[in-house]
N, C-alpha and C positions, 0 to 999 in steps of 0.2 A: 805298574802305574802308582805314582805317589798319591797320597790322599790326606785330607784334612776334614775333620768333622766339626760342625758348629752346633752346639745344643744350648738351650736356655734354661734358666731357673724357673721361668714362667712363660706363658704366652705373651706375645708382644714385648719380649725382652730386647728384640732387635736382631734376631737370627737372620731373617731375610736381608736386612740392611747390611749386616756384617758380611754375610756370604756374598752378596753382590759386590761389595767393595773388594773383597778378597779375589773374586774372579777378575776384576779389572786390574788390580795390583799385580797379580801373578801373570796375567796376560801381557802386561806392559814389560814384564821382566823376561819375556821370551818363552814362557811355558804355553803349551797348547792345553787349555783348561776346559773342563766340562763341569757345570753345576749338576747337582743331583739332590733330589728329595724323593725318597722311596714312596712315601704316601703323603698326599696333600689333601686337605679338606678346604675347598674354596669354590666360590661361584664366579670368580674371575678366571676365565679360561682363554687359551690361545690355541689356534689351529696351526699345526706344523705343515711343512710343504707336502707331506704325504697324506694330509687329511686327518691326522691324529690330534686328539685333545690333550693338552697338558695345562698345569697351572700357569697363569699369566706371570707370576713371580719368577718361575723357572725360565720363561722366555726372556724376561728382562735380564736375568742372570746370565743367560747364554749371550745376549747382546753385549753385556758387560765383559764377557770373556772373548768377544769378537768371533763367535762361532754361531752356526745356525741351530736354532732350537730343534730338538728331536724328542720323540716319545720316551726314549731311554732315560732322559733327564728327569722324568716324573712318571714312572710306570703305573702308579695307582693315583687316580684323582677321584675323590668323593665329592659329589655335588648335592648338598642337602636340599630336600624338597618338602620338608614339613612332616609332621606326625612321626618324628624320630626315624625317618627313612632317608636314604640317599641313593642317588644314581651312581653306580660304580663304573668308572672308566678304567679299563685295564689295557695297558699298552696302547693307549690312544683311542680305544673303541669301547662302545657301550657293552658292558658285560651283564648288566641287570640292575634291579632295584632291590634294596635289602634294608631291613630294619636294624637298628643298632644292636639289638640282642642276638641277631642271627649272623652278623657280619663275620665274627671270628670263626664260626663253624663252617661257613660257606666259602670264605675268601682268604683265610689266613694262609693256608698252604699254597694256593694259587698265587697269592700276592708275593709271598717270600720267594717263590720260584721266579716270578717276573722280576723282582728286585735283583736277585743274583744274576739272572741272564742279562739284565740291562747293564749291570756293572761289568760283566764280562765283555760285552760288546763295546762299552765305552773304553775299556782298557786297551782295545785294539787300535783305537783312533786317537786317544788323548794321552798326554804325559801326566796329567794331574786331574784329580776330581775333588771338588769342594762340596762336601755333603752338608745338607741342612737338616736338622732335626725338626720336631714338631712339639708344641706345648712344652712339657717338662719330661725329662728322662726318668724322673723319680716318682711317677704316679704308681704307687705300689699295687693298686687294684687293677691297673691296666698293663703292667709290664709284661705279663705273660702273652699279651696279644699286640705288643708294640712292635710295629714293623719299621719304625722311622728313626729311632734314636740309637741307643747303645747296641742293639742287635746289628745294625749296619756298621757301627764303629768297630765292634769286635770282629765282624766278618772281614773287614779291611785291615784290621790292626791299625786303625787310624789315630794319630795324635788328635786329641779333641780339645776344643776351646769351650769353656763354660761362660756364657754371656748373662749378665744380670742388669736389669734396669734399675739404676739407683734413684731415678726421679720419683718412682712410686713409693719409696721408703722401704726399710727393712732389708736392704741389699745384703748385709753381712749374714743375717739370719737365713735368707734365701740360699746363699752360697753354702753355708755350713749344713743346712738342712738337706739340700740336694746331695751333697757329697756323702752325708751320713746314710742316706737311703739307697745309694748305689751299692751294688755288689763289689767285692774286692777286685774281680777281673774287669769291672767297668770303671771303677774309680782310678785304677792305675793308668787308664788311657787319658785321663784329664791332665793335660800338660800345661794348660795356661788358663787364667781367668781374665775376662774382659769386662770392665765396668763401663756400662753404656749410659748415655743421656745424662752426663754429669754437668751440673751448673754450679759455678762457684770457683773458689780458689783451690788449686790442686794441693797447696801446702796444708790446707785444713783436712785433707784426706790421708796424708802420709802416715799418720800414726795408725790409722785403721788398716791401711795396706800392709804395714809392717806386722801388725798383729795377725792379719789374715794369712800372710805368707808363713809366719812362724807356726801358726796353728795347723795349717793344712799341708805345708811343704810344697805348695804349688805356687809358682810365680804369677803375679798380676802383670800381664804383658801389655796391657793397654787400659787407659782411662780415656774414653771417647767423649768429647764434649757434646752437648746438645747441638745437633745439626739440623737446621730447619730447611731440609730439602724436600721437594715434591718427590715422593717415592710411592709406587703403586701399593695400595693396601691389600691385605689378604681377604678381609671380609667387611661387611657393611658397618660393623661397629666402628671401624676406623674413619668412616665418613664424618662422624661427629667431631673428630679431631682435625681432619684435613680441610674441611670445608665450612661453609656458613660463617666465615670471617670476612666481612665486607672489605674489599680493597679500596684504598683511599682514592685511587685515580680511576675507578671503574665508571664506565659510561652506560653499559648495558647490564641487565640482569637476566640470566637464563636460569629458569627454575627446572629442577629435575625431581620427578616423583620418586621418593624413596620407598619402593615397594617392599613388603616384608621379605620377599625372596629376590631382591634386586641382584642382577648378575652383570658381569662385564662393565662395571662402572669405570673401569680404566678407559672406556671410550671417551671420557671427559677430561682426561689428563691434559690434552692439548688445549681444550677450552680454558681450563684452570690456569694454563701457562700464558694465556692472553691477558696482558695487564689491564686492558680496558673492559674485561668481562668479569662480572661477579657471578659465580656458580652457586646457586642456592638450592639446597636439598630440602624438600618438603615431605613430611609424612602424610599419608592419605587423609588423616583426620585434621590436618592443618588447613588454614584458609589459603586459597590459591593467590588471591590478589590479582594484580595485572602486571606480570613480568613482561619483558620484551619478547621472550619466547618461552615455551613450555616443552619439555622433553619427557616422553614416556620411554624409559630405558628398557633394556632386556630384563627378563625375569626367568628364573628356573621353573616357575609354576604360573604360566600365563593365566589360566582360568581362575585359580584361587585368588590371585592378585587382582584380576578383573572384578571378582565378586567383592573384594575389599573396597574397590572404588564405588561399586553400587551401594554397599552397606554404609559407608561413611558420608555419602553425598558428594564425594569428589568427582564422580562421573558427571553429574549435572553441572558442577562448577566448570569442568573442562569444556563441556558442550556450550555453556553460556559464554565462556571465554572465547571459544572459536567463533561463535555466532557474532560476537562483537568485533571480530576482525583480528583476533590474536593469532600468533604463529604457533603451530603445534607440530612437533616432530616425533614420530614413533620409530624406535629401533628394535628390530627383532620381535620379542614379545609385545613391546609397545606398538609396533606396526600392526600386529595381529589384532590388538585391542581396538585400533582405530577403525576396523572394518565393521560390517553389519552383523555378522554372526561368527561364532567359533563352535565347531562341533568336535566332540570327543566320543566317537561311537564305541570305542573299545575301552573307555575308562583309563586311558594311559596316564592322564594327569589328575583327573578327578572322577566324580560319578559320571557314568556315561550320559550324554545328553547334548543339548544345544543351548548356547549361551549368547546373550545379546551384548554386542560390542557398543562402541560409542557412535557408530553410524556416520563417521566423518570421511570414510573412504569406501568405495563400492567394491569391497572384497569379502570373500568368505574363506575361512580357514578351517581345515580339517587336521586335527592332531593325529599324527601317524607314528607308528613304532620306529620306523627307520629315521635315524637322525642324519641331517645334512651337515657336514663339517668339511669345509674346503676354503682355500685361499682364492681370492678373486682379483682380477685386474680388469676394470671396465672404463668406459668413457662417459662423462656426464652429459646430460641434456639440459639440466638445470642445476644451479642458478646461472650457470655459464656453460655454453656449448663447447665440447671438445676437451675438457679437462681430464687427464688421466687420473683415475681414482683406484686405489688399492685398499684391500681390507679382507675380511674373512666372514664366512657364514657359520653359525652354530644354531641350529633350530630343529625342533621336532614339530612338523606341521607344514602343510602346503597351502598357499594362498592363491586364489584365482579371482579374476574379475567376475562380478555377478553379471550375468546376461541381462541386457536391458534393450528394450525396443526404442528407447529414446536416443536419437543421434546426438542431441545436445548434451545429454548426460555423459555419453562416451567421450565426447570431445572436451569435456570439462576436466578430465584427468589425463595426465600424460606420464609416460615412463620416465623415471628419474635418470636412468642410465640406458646404455645401448642394449643391455639385457632387460627386457620389460618385466621379467619376473622378480627382479631384485628391488624394485621400489616404484612408488607412484608419487606424484605431486599434483595438486589441483591447479587450475588455470590461473588463480590469483597468487599462487605460490605462498599460500598460508598454511596448507595442510600437507605435510610431508610424511612419507613412510618408507622404510627400507629394512632389508634383512642384513645390511652390511655393517658389521662391527669395524671399528677403526676408521670410520668415515672422517672424523675431525682431525685425524693424524695427517691428512692430506692438506698441506698448508694453503695452496691456492683455492681449493674448494671451500675450506673453512672460512677463509677471508671473504670470498664471494658471498657465502651465506650470511656471514655477519654484516657485510655491507648492506644487504637488503634491510636488516634490522636497523642499521644506523640511518639509512635514508628515511625510514619511517619516523625516526626521532629528529630528523633534520641535522644529523651529524655528518661530517665529511667522511669520505671513504678511506679505508685503510689500504695500504699497498697490498696487492695480491701476488706479486712476484716474489714469494718468500719460499724458503725450503720447507720440506715436510717436517713433522714433529720429531722424527727420528734423529735429526741433527740437533735439535734442542735437547733431546734425551741424552745424546752423547756428551753434551756440555755438563749436564747434571751428573752423569755417571763418572766423568773425569773429576768433577768437583768433589763428589762423594769419595772417590778413591783417594784423592789428595788429602782430604780432611781426615780420613781414617788412618791412612799410611803415616801421617805426621804424629799420630798418637799410639801407634801399635808396633811393638817389637816382635817380629816373627823369627828372629835369628836363632833363638833356642828351640823353636818348634820345627822350623824348616831350614836346616843348615844348607849352605851353598845356594842361596836364593838366586844369585846373579849368574 
């Protein structure tokens, strides 16, 4: 199996971006390509066909390669949950919870074994693997426990690209410093340098490139211009860059609470792609105002983020907003928060106890050790009957309707889908809650939901007979690959590409 490694001088240099583009470029040239990231730390996750969790970025890279995502593409996923601890997902399944200080001792050997086994399995099915590193390969205090960067490159003897973000400044120092800190057997694998996020005239960079190539003996194989594409972010920090920039033609504002441990905010990529919708992220200590709709997204730590809403006063703002007729949608952890109570009897998320929710839906949630992770295909009851809706569940907790003797109360809430356990909506279709991630990726459902908001504003309906977001994503992936391919020379790295 041929291989290529992509590492960066820093975090956010563009490794995921370049890896995704390479997956589509190589796939279009006839290779059967697999993306690979040995260890990922992210709260954006995707559920594979067999119910395993991987980083959402690796799922996008698999789609770029025109293959089905599988757990071997990301054998270790760390999901931070506060207090310097993370949930460890090993080969798609929960392996435990561990603090940063203990991770190396408890999981390094198991992790490296999973990485080697995953690469072995991928070698049987694919012609080519494009591996992505994490952070920097030259963190000298962490290299002994680094499972993601040059350890993988050396294992595969993979030609490696070093990506630098020139937009942040200091690019040449970042490159030289990284190379100087690599061991000789690591440095020899660096076969090309990619300068990413370049703004300006290429001619002004030529003297620097010439000096860099003479100084290092490594060719600069690409200068990638700043490409303003919507691309799934790895973590919540990137939300500050991607969002909160009001669209000129937007007619609706959908606010999303940016919880401290917000997860799966890729749920809103499809909303962001709607030209008439402005997606606005709000920290819990900001004023809610009166958006057209409010979304409580997924979170890795439902109870602690619920307590943040209590502490900041946002909880009361949300209740007042709902009482005034505002539209509220909760997804996964946000769905659990909309209920009456959350119970954590075993202290899985927080201190054992019972916690008060927003009281907007008649449900009670019990946090349980066993995680639900599965893909779903259901049929909608609201806002339009009979629409096929696909997505996936990832949650620790079971929610059930609270028993009530009031018939009126029972009839005031209806199942959102043909599976009544997957979500609820009130009779006014103002309060929505669901466990289904990827809901807005379903084009007809998304438009039907948005049209309800538009009617409240006196705006005309948008067409609902549109394709799902995956078709829009294909356009983005092709555009991404076209843009990168035009500025990247792989011929010296991967001979006989065609």
